[in-house]
C-alpha positions as CSV (number, residue, x, y, z in Angstrom):
1,M,0.0,0.2,-0.2
2,S,1.4,3.1,-0.9
3,G,2.1,6.0,1.2
4,P,0.8,9.5,1.0
5,A,1.6,11.4,-2.1
6,A,4.6,14.3,-1.7
7,S,3.6,17.0,0.4
8,P,3.0,20.1,-2.8
9,H,4.3,23.7,-2.2
10,G,3.1,26.4,-3.8
11,W,0.3,28.8,-4.8
12,L,-3.4,27.8,-5.6
13,I,-5.4,30.6,-7.1
14,L,-9.1,29.9,-5.8
15,D,-12.4,32.4,-7.3
16,K,-13.7,32.3,-3.9
17,P,-18.0,32.9,-4.5
18,R,-20.0,35.1,-2.4
19,G,-20.7,33.8,0.8
20,F,-18.1,31.9,1.1
21,G,-15.6,33.0,4.0
22,S,-12.0,32.7,3.6
23,T,-11.1,30.5,6.4
24,Q,-13.7,28.1,4.9
25,A,-12.0,28.4,1.6
26,V,-9.0,27.2,3.3
27,S,-11.0,24.9,5.3
28,A,-12.0,23.4,1.3
29,V,-9.0,23.1,0.3
30,K,-6.8,21.2,3.1
31,R,-10.6,18.4,2.9
32,V,-9.5,18.3,-1.1
33,L,-5.8,17.3,-0.5
34,R,-6.9,15.0,2.3
35,E,-8.8,13.3,-0.5
36,A,-6.6,13.6,-2.5
37,G,-3.9,11.6,-1.0
38,Y,-1.3,14.5,0.3
39,G,-2.0,13.8,4.3
40,K,-1.8,16.8,6.7
41,V,-0.3,19.9,4.9
42,K,0.1,23.4,5.9
43,V,-2.6,25.6,4.4
44,G,-3.1,29.4,4.8
45,H,-4.6,32.0,2.6
46,G,-2.7,35.5,2.2
47,G,-5.9,38.3,2.0
48,T,-9.0,37.7,3.5
49,L,-12.1,38.5,1.5
50,D,-15.5,39.4,3.0
51,P,-18.0,36.7,2.7
52,L,-20.1,39.4,1.1
53,A,-17.3,39.6,-1.7
54,E,-15.6,37.2,-4.4
55,G,-12.9,36.6,-6.8
56,V,-8.9,36.0,-6.3
57,L,-7.9,34.8,-3.2
58,P,-4.7,33.0,-3.1
59,I,-3.9,30.0,-1.3
60,A,-0.4,29.2,-0.3
61,L,0.4,25.1,0.1
62,G,3.1,23.9,2.3
63,E,6.6,26.1,2.0
64,A,4.7,28.9,0.6
65,T,2.9,29.5,3.7
66,K,6.1,31.4,4.7
67,L,5.2,33.9,2.2
68,A,1.1,34.1,3.3
69,G,2.5,37.4,5.2
70,R,4.3,39.5,2.4
71,M,0.9,38.5,0.4
72,L,-1.3,40.4,2.9
73,D,0.9,43.3,2.5
74,A,0.7,43.4,-1.4
75,S,-1.5,46.0,-3.8
76,K,-4.6,44.1,-4.8
77,V,-7.5,45.7,-7.6
78,Y,-11.3,45.4,-7.1
79,H,-14.4,46.0,-8.9
80,F,-17.1,47.5,-6.6
81,T,-21.0,48.4,-7.4
82,I,-22.2,51.5,-5.2
83,A,-26.0,52.0,-5.3
84,F,-26.3,55.3,-4.4
85,G,-29.6,56.6,-2.2
86,E,-28.9,54.3,0.6
87,E,-26.3,53.8,3.9
88,T,-26.5,50.4,5.7
89,A,-24.8,50.2,8.8
90,T,-22.4,47.5,7.5
91,L,-21.7,49.3,4.1
92,D,-22.6,46.9,1.8
93,T,-26.5,44.7,1.3
94,E,-25.7,42.7,5.5
95,G,-26.9,45.5,7.5
96,E,-30.2,47.9,7.9
97,V,-30.4,50.8,6.0
98,V,-29.3,54.3,8.6
99,A,-29.4,56.5,6.2
100,T,-31.5,57.5,2.8
101,S,-31.0,60.4,0.1
102,D,-33.3,61.0,-2.8
103,R,-30.0,62.2,-5.1
104,R,-28.6,60.6,-7.3
105,P,-24.9,62.0,-9.2
106,P,-25.2,62.7,-12.9
107,L,-22.0,60.5,-14.2
108,A,-19.9,63.2,-14.6
109,A,-19.9,64.0,-11.2
110,V,-18.9,61.2,-10.7
111,A,-16.2,61.2,-12.6
112,A,-15.2,64.4,-11.7
113,I,-15.0,62.9,-8.2
114,L,-12.5,60.6,-8.3
115,P,-9.3,62.0,-8.7
116,H,-10.0,63.6,-4.8
117,F,-9.9,59.5,-3.9
118,T,-6.6,59.1,-5.5
119,G,-3.0,59.3,-4.0
120,A,-2.9,58.9,-0.2
121,I,-6.0,59.3,1.3
122,E,-7.5,59.2,5.0
123,Q,-10.5,57.2,5.6
124,V,-12.3,55.4,8.4
125,P,-12.9,52.1,8.7
126,P,-16.0,49.9,8.6
127,A,-17.6,49.4,12.0
128,Y,-18.7,45.6,11.3
129,S,-14.6,44.8,10.3
130,A,-12.3,42.4,11.8
131,L,-10.5,45.5,13.2
132,K,-9.8,44.7,17.2
133,V,-10.8,47.6,19.4
134,D,-9.7,46.8,23.0
135,G,-9.0,43.6,22.4
136,R,-12.5,42.6,20.9
137,R,-13.1,42.4,17.2
138,A,-14.8,45.5,15.6
139,Y,-17.8,43.9,14.0
140,D,-18.4,41.9,17.5
141,R,-19.2,44.6,18.8
142,A,-20.7,46.8,16.4
143,R,-23.4,43.9,16.5
144,E,-24.2,43.4,20.3
145,G,-25.3,47.9,19.4
146,E,-21.8,49.2,20.9
147,T,-21.1,52.5,19.3
148,V,-17.5,51.9,17.4
149,E,-15.4,54.4,17.0
150,L,-12.0,53.6,14.6
151,A,-9.3,56.0,13.8
152,S,-8.8,57.2,10.6
153,R,-6.2,55.8,8.9
154,T,-3.9,56.8,5.7
155,V,-4.3,54.6,3.0
156,T,-3.6,54.8,-0.6
157,V,-5.5,54.5,-4.1
158,H,-2.8,53.7,-6.7
159,D,-5.7,54.4,-9.5
160,L,-9.6,54.7,-9.2
161,R,-11.6,54.9,-12.6
162,M,-15.5,54.3,-14.2
163,A,-15.4,50.3,-15.1
164,S,-17.3,51.0,-17.8
165,G,-14.9,53.2,-20.0
166,R,-18.0,55.7,-21.0
167,E,-17.3,59.5,-21.2
168,P,-20.1,60.7,-19.2
169,V,-21.7,64.0,-20.4
170,Q,-20.0,67.3,-19.2
171,V,-22.1,69.4,-16.7
172,E,-21.5,72.1,-14.9
173,S,-24.0,71.2,-12.1
174,A,-22.1,68.8,-9.8
175,F,-25.2,67.1,-7.7
176,A,-28.7,66.4,-9.0
177,T,-31.9,65.4,-7.1
178,T,-34.6,62.8,-8.4
179,A,-37.3,65.4,-9.2
180,G,-35.1,66.8,-12.1
181,R,-32.5,68.6,-14.1
182,P,-30.9,71.4,-12.3
183,D,-28.1,72.7,-15.1
184,P,-28.7,76.1,-15.8
185,F,-26.2,76.3,-18.5
186,D,-27.8,73.9,-20.8
187,P,-31.3,72.6,-20.1
188,A,-31.9,70.8,-23.1
189,A,-28.2,68.4,-22.8
190,P,-29.4,65.5,-21.6
191,L,-28.5,64.2,-17.6
192,E,-27.3,61.3,-16.9
193,L,-28.1,60.7,-13.5
194,A,-26.8,57.5,-11.5
195,D,-28.5,55.1,-9.2
196,S,-25.9,53.2,-9.2
197,V,-22.1,53.2,-10.6
198,T,-19.2,50.3,-10.9
199,L,-16.1,51.5,-10.5
200,V,-12.0,50.1,-10.5
201,A,-9.6,50.6,-7.6
202,H,-6.0,49.3,-7.4
203,V,-5.4,50.2,-3.8
204,S,-2.8,49.2,-0.9
205,K,-2.9,47.0,2.0
206,G,-5.3,48.4,4.6
207,T,-7.9,50.0,2.1
208,Y,-11.5,49.2,2.9
209,V,-13.7,49.5,-0.2
210,R,-16.9,49.7,1.9
211,S,-15.4,52.9,3.6
212,L,-14.5,54.3,-0.2
213,A,-17.8,53.6,-1.3
214,R,-19.2,55.7,1.4
215,D,-16.9,58.6,1.5
216,I,-16.9,58.9,-2.4
217,A,-20.9,58.7,-1.8
218,H,-20.9,61.4,0.4
219,A,-19.1,63.7,-1.1
220,L,-21.4,63.8,-4.4
221,G,-24.0,64.7,-1.7
222,T,-25.4,61.4,-0.7
223,V,-25.0,58.3,0.3
224,G,-24.6,54.8,-0.9
225,H,-23.7,51.3,-0.4
226,V,-21.4,48.5,-2.0
227,T,-23.6,45.8,-3.8
228,Y,-20.9,43.9,-5.6
229,L,-17.2,43.2,-4.8
230,R,-15.2,40.9,-6.6
231,R,-10.8,40.8,-6.0
232,V,-9.4,40.5,-9.6
233,K,-6.0,40.7,-8.5
234,A,-3.9,40.5,-5.3
235,G,-0.3,41.2,-5.7
236,P,0.7,39.1,-8.8
237,F,-2.1,36.8,-8.5
238,R,-5.0,38.1,-11.3
239,E,-8.2,36.5,-11.6
240,D,-7.5,34.0,-14.8
241,Q,-5.4,32.0,-13.0
242,A,-7.9,31.5,-10.3
243,I,-10.3,28.3,-10.1
244,S,-13.8,27.7,-9.6
245,L,-14.7,25.4,-6.2
246,D,-16.0,22.9,-8.8
247,L,-13.0,22.7,-10.2
248,L,-10.9,22.4,-6.7
249,N,-13.3,19.4,-6.1
250,E,-12.3,17.9,-9.2
251,I,-8.7,17.5,-7.5
252,G,-10.4,15.6,-4.8
253,K,-11.6,12.7,-6.8
254,G,-8.3,12.7,-8.9
255,A,-7.9,15.3,-11.3
256,P,-3.9,17.1,-11.3
257,L,-2.8,19.1,-8.6
258,E,-0.1,20.4,-10.9
259,D,-2.5,21.1,-13.3
260,H,-3.2,24.5,-11.1
261,L,-0.3,24.9,-8.8
262,L,1.5,27.4,-9.1
263,P,4.9,27.5,-8.0
264,L,6.1,29.1,-4.6
265,E,8.2,31.7,-6.6
266,A,5.1,32.6,-7.8
267,G,4.8,35.1,-4.9
268,L,7.9,36.6,-5.5
269,D,6.7,38.5,-8.6
270,G,9.1,41.7,-8.7
271,I,11.8,40.4,-7.0
272,P,14.8,38.9,-9.0
273,A,16.4,35.5,-8.4
274,H,20.2,34.5,-8.4
275,D,21.2,31.1,-8.6
276,L,23.5,29.6,-6.0
277,D,26.4,27.4,-5.8
278,R,26.2,24.0,-3.7
279,T,28.1,25.2,-1.3
280,S,26.7,28.7,-0.9
281,A,23.2,26.8,-1.1
282,Q,24.0,24.2,1.8
283,A,25.2,28.0,3.3
284,A,21.5,29.7,3.0
285,R,20.1,26.2,4.0
286,Q,21.6,26.3,7.7
287,G,20.7,29.7,7.5
288,R,24.5,31.1,7.4
289,V,25.6,34.8,5.8
290,V,26.6,33.8,2.3
291,S,29.3,36.1,0.5
292,G,30.8,36.6,-2.8
293,N,29.6,35.3,-6.5
294,A,28.4,38.7,-7.8
295,L,25.5,39.0,-5.3
296,P,22.6,41.4,-6.1
297,D,21.8,44.8,-4.5
298,G,18.6,44.3,-1.8
299,L,16.4,41.1,-1.9
300,F,16.1,38.3,-3.9
301,L,15.5,35.0,-3.9
302,A,18.2,32.8,-3.9
303,M,17.8,29.5,-6.0
304,A,19.4,26.2,-6.6
305,D,19.1,23.7,-9.6
306,G,15.6,25.3,-9.8
307,V,14.3,25.1,-6.3
308,P,14.2,28.0,-4.1
309,V,15.9,28.0,-0.8
310,A,15.6,31.1,0.5
311,L,14.6,35.2,0.0
312,M,17.5,36.6,1.4
313,E,18.5,40.3,1.6
314,S,22.4,41.7,0.4
315,D,24.4,44.4,0.2
316,G,26.4,43.6,-2.9
317,A,29.0,41.4,-0.7
318,T,27.1,39.0,1.5
319,A,23.9,38.0,2.4
320,K,21.5,36.8,5.2
321,V,18.3,35.4,5.1
322,V,15.3,36.6,5.8
323,R,13.1,33.7,5.0
324,G,14.6,29.8,4.7
325,F,12.8,27.0,2.2
326,N,12.8,23.9,3.3
327,L,12.4,22.0,0.2
328,P,14.1,18.8,-1.6
329,D,17.4,19.2,-3.1
330,T,17.2,18.1,-6.3
331,A,20.6,18.3,-6.7
332,K,21.3,15.6,-3.5
333,K,18.0,13.7,-4.9
334,D,20.3,13.1,-8.0
335,E,23.4,11.7,-6.1
336,D,21.4,9.7,-4.7
337,T,19.9,7.8,-7.2
């Protein structure tokens, strides 16, 4: 009777469906790997997605879990829809309505306001968030009826634009109501009011899209909440690399994991790789300082015979291990065979 298959190391990019939690996704991957005969595999995720959000959720397997923390720091890209006229307690479709407005902004006003939310901005996180207040999650306190006050934080919105790509009609008036067209300069011009708008945002870590939607609506003289939220990119991982839960479950039924598993180094996009000789690779595996070999400056991925050895930091003359990887030494395997 054969034993468990060799433990996998790398990334599965899951297209998380709406209503499915990030922790549930990790549990699903663990279950599928057990069913596929891999035994106990260390599994983690690279950035929580709210249950009501969908899209790219990087799942780290084995030694790739050592990079999950770096993935939390990576920037993300979201598509999201703001419905104007109602603000909810949770700033999404789950909470009760706490404010209403009959104002609907023209598309031109939406387009004009977006540059004001680009770059470094101050943002107050939602009361219904996982941030801790005096040791307890904010959403737990909010659900118990407490008034949760969270401090403003600086985040970066690298890019913010309308998803449709349409050029809205330019009007002088910034706001409009559902009752009519207030533009006195060109009363014959059509004024396209928006009940909702879908935007694309490339944001830094720590940015809450729900708060961004709330603040955009307020700046437009109305209120709003998020009705649709999809993450299309997380760090280097894109939605075209993501697999559905159905495809994930097929792995548990015998479909090749290799068809969907990305290598550990896929999570280090933008970090240069550098090949070490066998002596230096052995030193790095033991956590020792490596010198010579025309080392690159700064952070680099040390490789040996195509296998990641360690993430290392170099001053050009010596390099120290930042994070070591315990992967099979293929050169040693070749010697043994």
